[in-house]
N, C-alpha and C positions, 0 to 999 in steps of 0.2 A: 494583687496588692496585699500589704500587711493587714491582717485582721486582728490587730492588737488593741487593747483597751487604752484610751487616751485618759490620763489622770491629771489632776490639777496641782501635783506636787513639783517642787523645784529641787533638782538634784545638784549638790555641790561636790566638787572634786578638787584635787590639788593642782590642776592645770597641766599636768604632764600627759604625754601620750599613753603611758602605762595606766595612769589614773582614769583616763577616758575609756580605755579598753575594759577596765574593771566595771565602769558604769554600763558599758555595752553588755557585758556578761550578766549583770544584775537584771537589766531590762529584758534581755533575751530569755532568761530563766523564768521571769515573771510575766512575759509577754505584755509589757506595758510600754507606752511612750509618755514620758513626763512632759509637763507644761514647759519646763525650761531646764537646760543643763548648762551650768556655768562654773567657772573656777571660783573657788572660795574667795580669793583675794579681789576679785572683780565684782563680787555681789554686793549690791546696796540694799541694806536691810529694809524689809517691808513688813509691817506688823501682821498683814493678812496672808503672807505666804506660808505654805506648808513646806518645811525644809527637811531634806534628808541629806546628811553628809556621807558620801560613799568613799571609804578609805581604800587607798590603793592596795591591791592584793596581787602579788607577783604571779601567783599560780593561775588566778582567774585571767589576768591580762595576757599571760602567756598562752592560755587555752584559746582565747579569741584571736590572738596574733597568728598562732599556727593554724587555727581554723580558717582564717581568711585566706592564707596561703594555700591550704590543701583543698578547701571546699569551694572557694571562688577562683582566685588565681594570684600569682605573684604580682601581676600587674595591678590588680585591685588593691593589694596591700601597699604598693607603691603610691597609688593614687590617694588612698586614704591618709597615709602618713604625710604626704606633701600638702594635701588639702588641710590637714589639721594645723600646719604651720601658718596658715593664712589667718590674718586678723579679720574676721568676718562675723557679723551678727548671726547668732543661731547656728553657727557652723556645726556644733556638736549634735544638734537635732538632725541636720542634713546627713551628717556622717552616720548616726545611728540608724536611720532609715536605709541608707545606702548599704551598709554592712549587713543589716538584718535581712533586707530583701535579697541581697546577694547570696545569703545562705540558702534561700529558696530557689533561686533561678540559676545560680552558678556564674560562670565567666561571662555569660551574655548580658549581665547587668551593665557592663560598660558600653554596650551598643544601645541601650534603652534611654537615650537622651531626651526622649519625650516626657520622661518622668522628671518633675521639678528637682528632686533631691539628687538625682544622678547628674543632671545638668549643672547644678550648683557645686557639687563636689569637683567635677572636672574644671569648672570655672575658677574655683579656689585654688586647685592645684596649679593651674597655669599662672595665676597671679603670683603665688609664692615662688615658683621655679623661675619666672621671668625676672623677678627682683634678684634672686640668687645669681642668676646668669649675669645680670647687669653688674652686680657688685664684684664679681670675680675679676672684672677689668678695672674697677674703680678703687678698690681697697689699696690704701697706701700704708705700707709698714715703715715704722721708724726704728732705728737702732738705739737701745738704751745702754747705759754704761756697763751693765752686766752682760752685754752681747745678746740679750733677748730682743726679739722684734715685737713691736706693739702697734696695733691698728685699732682706731675707733670707728664705729659705724652707727648710723641712725636709720635703720631699715624700718619699713612700714610693717613687715611681717616677721615672725620669729624664725629666722633662717639661719641663726648662728651655727647650728649643728652641721647642716649640709655644707655651708660655707667653710667652716672649720675643716671638714673632711677634705674638701677640695685643696686647701692649703697644706694639709698634711701630706698629700701626694706630691704637691709642687715643692714643698720645703721639708723633706723627710728627715734631714739631719739638723734642722734649725728650730730651736725652742722659740715659740711665739705665743703671744696673747692677743686674742681677738675680743674686742669689748663692744657689746651692744649697749650703748648708752640709754636707749629708749626703755629698756627692760632691766638694766643693771645686771646683765648676764656677762660672764667671762668664760671664754673658751681657752683653756690652758693646755699647751702641747709641749712635750719634751720626751725624748727617747722612746718614741713610738707609743707613748701613753697619753691620753687626753682626759680632761675633766671639765665639766661645765658647772660653774658656780654662780649663784645669785648673791651678789654683795652690793651694798650701797656704796661702797668705796673700797679701793685696794691700794696699798702703798707700792708705788712704782719708782725705780730709780730715774734720775734725770736723763736727758738725751745725751748721747755720747758726743764728743767733740767732732769726730769724723762725720756724724750724722748732721751736725750743724753746718759744717762746710759743704756737704752735698746739698742740703736744703738751700743754702745761699746760692750755690751754682745753678741749681735747677730753677729757682725763682729768677735769677738773672737771665738764664736762657729763655725762660718763658716770657719774660718782659721784653727782651730784646727782639724776639721774632714777631712780636705783635705789631700790627699796622693800625695805629689809632683811627685812621680814616675808614677802616674797613671793619670796625667793631660791629658785631651783630648779636646782641644779647639773646634774641629769640632763637637764633641758630645754635648758639651755645647751650641754651637750656634744652633743646631738642636732643642734642648728643650727650650732654651731661646735665641732668636735672638739677635745678638749683638747690633742692633739699639735700643733696649730697655734697655741696661745696664746702660745708663747714668741716668736713673731714679731709680736705685737700690742702697740702702745704702751700699751694699757689693761690689759695682763696683770695688773699688781698689783691692779687693782680688780675683776677679774672674779669673784673668789671672795669 
């Protein structure tokens, strides 16, 4: 096990994966485990906390990134990244211990599920990937007047990047915008290039006339095939959780 010093300091970072890897680098060099690691924007000020802001350093994060791949495994890097996307309390501390101990024991870290932090990392990875997989079939794009596709989502976890990469492969020649409304994140794609922006709002063109017609046709079809006597809300929510209904064009007709 790690024989690092536990300190009472709280480490703040910018909330990105690169920023977190910079924190891992600083902890690994100092051989310390802080009391808490939390994104700066989520921190609630406490007069008695001892705070340290760790600024993202590309070189340091790159060294940890490459170190995980070479000294632990590519699979562990994959697990760590996807676990980081999960919204889970103290995820940074679990990941810090997972990565740091992985540098000691190598690839076998992922078979050591008896360790709490290893089990938690795999649990977080599964939660994030499960929601990402589910939304691949639920995302509904609409066509805007400038022929750009737009889709809004309200995911529990910060999965906009892997979800965006999925649709880049599915729609390689189609510019699109994927909007995570829970986090004000925009995944913008066009001409084999993408960018993720954090904005409180963005000016979007109105829906195209063709899109309006297709929506009416789809809603009419959805309504016409329904059998009122056989409505089963519980069954509907099992296959399509209610929290996702707000992003579906047939939402008014589901109930």
